[in-house]
C-alpha positions as CSV (number, residue, x, y, z in Angstrom):
1,M,26.1,5.2,-16.6
2,T,28.5,7.8,-15.5
3,K,29.4,11.2,-16.8
4,Q,32.8,12.1,-18.1
5,P,34.1,15.5,-19.2
6,V,34.9,15.7,-22.9
7,S,36.6,18.6,-24.5
8,V,35.6,19.6,-28.0
9,N,37.2,22.6,-29.6
10,G,38.1,23.9,-26.1
11,V,34.6,23.5,-24.7
12,V,34.1,21.0,-21.9
13,R,30.9,19.1,-22.0
14,W,29.7,16.1,-20.0
15,K,29.1,12.8,-21.8
16,D,27.5,9.6,-20.7
17,V,30.0,6.7,-20.5
18,G,28.7,3.2,-20.8
19,V,26.1,3.8,-23.5
20,D,25.8,0.7,-25.8
21,D,26.0,0.9,-29.6
22,H,22.3,0.3,-30.0
23,D,21.5,3.5,-28.1
24,R,24.0,5.5,-30.1
25,T,22.5,4.3,-33.4
26,E,18.9,5.2,-32.3
27,T,20.1,8.6,-31.2
28,K,21.7,9.3,-34.6
29,D,18.7,8.1,-36.5
30,M,16.3,10.1,-34.3
31,K,18.3,13.4,-34.7
32,M,18.2,13.7,-38.5
33,G,16.7,17.1,-39.5
34,V,16.7,18.4,-35.9
35,L,18.8,21.4,-36.6
36,R,16.3,23.3,-38.7
37,Q,13.6,22.4,-36.2
38,E,15.6,23.7,-33.3
39,I,16.5,26.9,-35.1
40,G,12.8,27.4,-35.9
41,E,11.7,26.8,-32.3
42,V,14.3,29.2,-30.9
43,L,13.4,31.9,-33.4
44,R,9.7,31.5,-32.6
45,N,10.4,31.5,-28.8
46,V,12.3,34.8,-29.2
47,R,9.6,36.4,-31.3
48,Q,6.8,35.3,-28.9
49,R,8.8,36.5,-25.8
50,Q,9.0,39.9,-27.5
51,G,5.2,39.8,-28.1
52,R,5.7,40.3,-31.9
53,T,3.7,38.8,-34.7
54,L,5.0,36.9,-37.7
55,R,3.9,39.8,-39.9
56,E,6.0,42.4,-38.0
57,V,9.1,40.3,-38.0
58,S,8.7,39.2,-41.7
59,H,8.3,42.9,-42.7
60,S,11.4,44.0,-40.6
61,A,13.5,41.0,-42.0
62,R,12.2,41.5,-45.5
63,V,11.2,37.9,-45.7
64,S,7.8,36.7,-46.9
65,L,5.4,35.8,-44.0
66,G,4.9,32.3,-45.4
67,Y,8.6,31.6,-45.6
68,L,9.2,32.9,-42.1
69,S,6.4,30.7,-40.9
70,E,7.9,27.6,-42.6
71,V,11.4,28.4,-41.0
72,E,9.8,28.7,-37.6
73,R,8.0,25.3,-38.0
74,G,11.3,23.7,-39.1
75,Q,10.0,23.0,-42.6
76,K,12.5,25.2,-44.5
77,E,16.3,25.3,-44.1
78,A,17.2,29.0,-43.8
79,S,20.4,30.3,-45.3
80,S,22.9,32.1,-43.1
81,E,22.0,35.4,-44.8
82,L,18.3,34.8,-44.0
83,L,19.1,33.9,-40.4
84,A,21.1,37.1,-40.1
85,S,18.2,39.1,-41.4
86,I,15.7,37.5,-39.0
87,C,18.0,37.9,-36.0
88,A,18.5,41.6,-36.9
89,A,14.8,42.0,-37.1
90,L,14.4,40.3,-33.7
91,D,17.3,42.5,-32.4
92,I,19.3,39.5,-31.1
93,P,22.9,38.6,-32.0
94,M,23.0,35.5,-34.3
95,S,25.6,34.0,-31.9
96,Q,23.1,34.1,-29.1
97,M,20.5,32.4,-31.2
98,L,23.0,29.7,-32.3
99,R,24.2,29.2,-28.7
100,E,20.6,28.5,-27.6
101,V,20.2,26.1,-30.6
102,A,23.5,24.4,-29.7
103,D,22.4,23.9,-26.1
104,R,19.1,22.5,-27.1
105,L,20.8,20.1,-29.5
106,A,23.3,19.0,-26.8
107,Y,20.4,18.3,-24.5
108,A,18.5,16.3,-27.2
109,E,21.7,14.3,-27.7
110,G,21.9,13.5,-24.0
111,L,24.8,15.7,-23.3
112,L,24.6,17.9,-20.2
113,V,25.8,21.4,-20.6
114,P,26.6,22.6,-17.1
115,D,26.0,26.3,-16.2
116,T,29.0,26.2,-13.9
117,V,32.3,24.3,-13.8
118,P,32.0,21.3,-11.5
119,S,33.8,21.7,-8.2
120,D,36.2,18.7,-8.8
121,L,37.4,20.3,-12.0
122,T,37.7,23.7,-10.4
123,E,39.9,22.2,-7.7
124,Q,42.0,20.2,-10.2
125,Y,42.7,23.2,-12.5
126,S,43.1,25.6,-9.6
127,R,45.9,23.4,-8.2
128,E,47.5,23.0,-11.7
129,F,47.1,26.7,-12.5
130,G,48.4,27.7,-9.1
131,R,51.5,25.6,-9.6
132,V,52.2,27.2,-13.0
133,N,51.5,30.8,-11.8
134,G,53.1,30.1,-8.4
135,G,56.3,28.9,-10.2
136,E,56.3,31.9,-12.5
137,A,55.7,34.3,-9.7
138,A,58.5,32.7,-7.7
139,A,60.8,33.0,-10.7
140,A,59.8,36.6,-11.3
141,G,60.4,37.4,-7.6
142,A,63.9,35.9,-7.8
143,R,64.9,38.2,-10.7
């Protein structure tokens, strides 16, 4: 298998090329219900890194301790309002939490999310960008 860059909504990700249909079907079946589990794991990891208890966060977020526990275990689907309240209680932006969830899901789906732009793409776009800017700069200098 080889990796190929795929752009989705302006975000370039690397995708395996040459995966047969059987593998894709298994991946789709395996991933059902993963979103709420990943959200729960990320929230629990953040809370534990902060050294806080479920009781402290549930009180700050104004959510019952039992419900927060179920969200962290991936047993309950939290609403966006509830997620916003939990993130505020944990003092993290919801976007940061969702980005970590998205990265974890991409990894689970077999997509690699590079931390940096691969050198061959950097060279390609530098050349193309240089041509566009170089042409504009030359045109501006001629004025």
